[in-house]
C-alpha positions as CSV (number, residue, x, y, z in Angstrom):
1,X,118.1,109.3,122.3
2,X,115.6,112.1,122.2
3,X,118.1,114.3,120.2
4,X,118.6,111.5,117.6
5,X,114.8,111.0,117.3
6,X,114.4,114.8,116.9
7,X,117.0,114.9,114.1
8,X,115.5,111.9,112.2
9,X,112.0,113.6,112.5
10,X,113.4,116.9,111.2
11,X,115.1,115.0,108.2
12,X,111.8,113.2,107.5
13,X,110.0,116.5,107.5
14,X,112.3,118.0,105.0
15,X,112.1,115.0,102.7
16,X,108.2,115.0,103.1
17,X,108.1,118.7,102.1
18,X,110.3,118.0,99.1
19,X,108.2,115.1,98.0
20,X,105.0,116.9,98.3
21,X,106.2,119.9,96.4
22,X,107.3,117.7,93.3
23,X,103.9,115.9,93.2
24,X,101.8,116.3,90.1
25,X,98.7,118.4,91.1
26,X,95.5,116.5,90.7
27,X,93.1,119.5,90.1
28,X,93.2,123.0,89.0
29,X,93.8,124.8,92.3
30,X,96.2,127.8,92.6
31,X,98.8,126.3,90.4
32,X,96.8,126.8,87.2
33,X,96.0,130.3,88.3
34,X,99.5,131.5,88.2
35,X,100.5,129.8,85.0
36,X,101.8,126.5,86.5
37,X,101.0,124.5,83.4
38,X,104.7,124.1,82.4
39,X,105.5,122.8,85.8
40,X,103.2,119.7,85.2
41,X,105.6,118.7,82.4
42,X,108.8,118.8,84.5
43,X,108.4,115.2,86.1
44,X,106.5,113.6,83.2
45,X,107.1,109.9,83.6
46,X,103.9,107.9,84.3
47,X,105.6,105.5,86.8
48,X,107.3,108.3,88.8
49,X,103.9,109.5,90.1
50,X,103.1,106.1,91.6
51,X,106.6,106.1,93.3
52,X,106.2,109.7,94.5
53,X,102.8,108.9,95.9
54,X,104.0,105.8,97.8
55,X,106.9,107.7,99.1
56,X,104.7,110.5,100.4
57,X,102.5,107.9,102.3
58,X,105.6,106.1,103.6
59,X,107.2,109.3,104.9
60,X,103.8,110.5,106.4
61,X,103.4,107.3,108.2
62,X,107.0,107.1,109.4
63,X,106.6,110.7,110.8
64,X,103.6,109.6,112.6
65,X,105.4,106.6,114.2
66,X,108.4,108.6,115.0
67,X,106.5,111.2,116.9
68,X,104.6,108.5,118.9
69,X,107.9,106.8,119.7
70,X,109.4,110.1,120.8
71,X,106.4,111.0,123.0
72,X,106.9,107.5,124.7
73,X,110.6,108.0,125.3
74,X,110.2,111.6,126.6
75,X,107.3,110.4,129.0
76,X,109.5,107.6,130.4
77,X,108.0,104.6,128.8
78,X,104.4,104.3,130.3
79,X,101.6,106.3,131.7
80,X,101.8,104.5,135.0
81,X,104.3,106.9,136.5
82,X,101.9,109.8,135.9
83,X,99.2,108.0,137.8
84,X,101.5,107.0,140.7
85,X,102.8,110.5,141.2
86,X,99.2,112.1,141.4
87,X,98.2,109.8,144.2
């Protein structure tokens, strides 16, 4: 179970990195310094930026949820076991 969750988290991270890299930059930043003006024209459709932004948020939220689920599975389901072993 933990191995499956770890693989899903790794795939989610790879997708999130890819989606972040294809986003249209909002400000000048480093991209404009190195002549990245042509890169802004690569993904020029207006609706694609909305989809990419929603996909970024969806992947980020799913990564957060998957990490919480994995932590719960690894810890054995609840924190009560930790309290009982300390007493």
